[in-house]
C-alpha positions in Angstrom: -30.5 -6.8 9.3 -30.4 -10.0 11.4 -26.9 -9.2 12.6 -28.0 -5.7 13.6 -30.9 -7.2 15.6 -28.6 -9.7 17.2 -26.1 -6.9 18.1 -28.9 -4.9 19.7 -29.8 -7.9 21.8 -26.3 -8.0 23.4 -27.2 -5.1 25.6 -23.9 -3.3 25.2 -23.5 0.1 26.8 -23.7 3.1 24.4 -20.0 3.9 24.8 -19.1 0.4 23.3 -20.7 1.4 20.0 -18.8 4.7 20.0 -15.6 2.9 20.8 -16.2 0.4 17.9 -16.9 3.2 15.5 -13.8 5.1 16.6 -11.6 2.0 16.2 -13.0 1.4 12.7 -12.5 5.1 11.8 -8.9 5.0 13.0 -8.1 1.9 10.9 -10.0 2.8 7.7 -9.8 6.6 8.1 -11.2 8.5 5.1 -12.0 5.5 2.8 -15.1 7.4 1.8 -12.9 10.1 0.3 -9.9 8.1 -1.0 -12.0 5.2 -2.2 -9.2 2.9 -1.2 -9.9 0.2 1.5 -7.2 -1.5 3.5 -5.6 -4.1 1.3 -2.6 -6.0 2.8 0.0 -7.6 0.5 0.5 -11.3 1.3 3.9 -12.9 1.7 3.8 -14.7 -1.6 3.1 -11.4 -3.5 5.9 -9.8 -1.3 8.3 -12.4 -2.6 7.3 -11.8 -6.2 7.8 -8.0 -5.7 11.2 -8.6 -4.1 12.2 -10.4 -7.4 11.4 -7.3 -9.3 14.0 -5.3 -7.3 17.3 -4.8 -9.3 20.6 -6.1 -7.9 21.8 -2.6 -7.1 20.4 -0.8 -4.0 17.4 1.4 -4.7 14.7 3.5 -2.9 11.2 2.0 -2.9 8.0 3.7 -2.0 4.9 1.9 -0.8 1.8 4.0 -1.3 -0.6 3.1 1.4 1.6 0.8 3.4 -1.1 -0.5 5.7 0.4 -2.3 8.7 3.9 -2.3 7.2 4.1 -6.0 6.6 5.3 -5.7 3.0 8.0 -3.2 4.0 9.2 -5.5 6.8 9.5 -8.4 4.5 11.3 -6.4 1.8 13.6 -4.7 4.3 14.7 -8.0 5.7 15.2 -9.5 2.2 17.1 -6.4 0.9 18.9 -4.6 3.7 20.9 -2.6 1.1 17.7 -0.8 -0.2 15.8 2.1 1.4 12.0 1.6 1.9 9.5 4.4 2.6 5.9 3.7 3.4 3.1 6.3 3.3 -0.1 5.7 5.3 -2.9 8.1 6.1 -5.0 6.1 8.6 -3.8 6.9 12.1 -4.0 3.6 13.8 -2.7 1.7 10.8 0.2 4.1 10.5 1.0 3.7 14.2 1.0 -0.1 13.9 3.3 0.1 10.8 5.6 2.5 12.6 5.8 0.3 15.6 6.5 -2.8 13.6 9.2 -1.2 11.4 10.9 1.2 13.9 13.9 -1.2 14.5 14.6 -1.6 10.8 17.2 1.0 9.8 16.3 0.9 6.1 12.5 1.5 6.6 10.8 4.8 7.2 7.0 5.1 7.8 5.5 8.5 7.0 2.1 9.6 8.2 0.0 11.4 5.6 -1.4 11.5 2.2 1.0 10.2 -0.5 -0.6 12.4 -3.1 1.3 15.4 -1.7 4.7 13.5 -1.8 7.0 13.6 -4.8 7.8 10.3 -6.4 10.9 11.3 -8.2 13.4 9.9 -5.6 12.1 6.3 -5.9 13.3 3.7 -8.4 10.2 1.6 -7.7 6.8 2.7 -6.5 4.4 0.1 -5.3 0.7 0.6 -5.0 -2.1 -1.7 -3.8 -5.0 0.7 -4.0 -8.2 0.2 -5.9 -9.4 0.8 -9.5 -10.6 4.3 -8.6 -7.3 6.2 -8.2 -5.3 4.4 -10.8 -5.7 6.9 -13.6 -4.7 9.8 -11.2 -1.7 7.8 -9.9 -0.6 7.2 -13.5 -0.7 10.9 -14.3 1.3 11.7 -11.1 3.8 8.9 -11.9 4.3 10.1 -15.5 4.9 13.7 -14.2 7.3 12.8 -11.4 9.1 9.5 -11.8 12.5 9.2 -13.5 13.0 7.5 -16.9 14.2 4.2 -15.4 11.8 4.0 -12.5 9.0 1.4 -12.3 5.5 1.6 -11.0 4.1 -1.7 -9.8 0.4 -2.0 -9.0 -1.0 -5.0 -7.1 -4.2 -6.3 -8.7 -5.4 -3.0 -10.3 -4.2 -2.1 -13.8 -4.0 1.5 -15.0 -7.0 2.0 -17.3 -6.2 2.0 -21.1 -2.4 1.7 -20.4 -0.8 -1.6 -21.3 1.7 -2.7 -18.6 5.3 -3.3 -19.6 4.9 -6.7 -18.0 2.6 -8.6 -15.7 3.6 -11.0 -12.9 1.2 -13.7 -12.1 1.6 -14.5 -8.4 0.9 -18.1 -7.3 -1.3 -17.3 -4.3 -4.9 -18.0 -3.4 -6.1 -14.6 -4.7 -4.4 -15.1 -8.1 -2.8 -11.8 -7.7 -1.3 -10.0 -10.6 1.5 -7.4 -10.4 1.2 -4.8 -13.2 4.5 -3.3 -14.0 4.8 0.1 -15.8 7.5 2.5 -16.9 5.7 5.8 -16.5 8.4 8.0 -18.1 8.4 6.0 -21.4 
């Protein structure tokens, strides 16, 4: 409440409030429906994820790629792999697309990843929230190949023990939960 009173005291024109709301909407889009806020994967967690990639070239999907930072780091570390990021927030998607457009092994797709098949990816990465994890697990089990891996940053699939867990040495004490959905 004190912050709202302070903001009103600034005497900003009414269009400034609309512009601020529009900017927030374009970044966070339908967080009210997806229940997934914007989480960005830090560089230390990116390095830990890169170590999970097999030596052979693979296709990797990032479900909710945000600003594309993870994909940029992975694409530079592994130019032999193909990386596809999905993002449904318009401004965040545009930022990711701009940042990754010169990387030949990265594709940024606009839209909801729920409508995209996961069968063509050897590794699917998600940094979502606890809310969609059960639904993601069902989708992964139905679509992913036998040797494919689902990696979730920070949020475990309820009632499903991971194949392994990677403790990341970062300030957040991040955990990467690794699953084999087809098993």
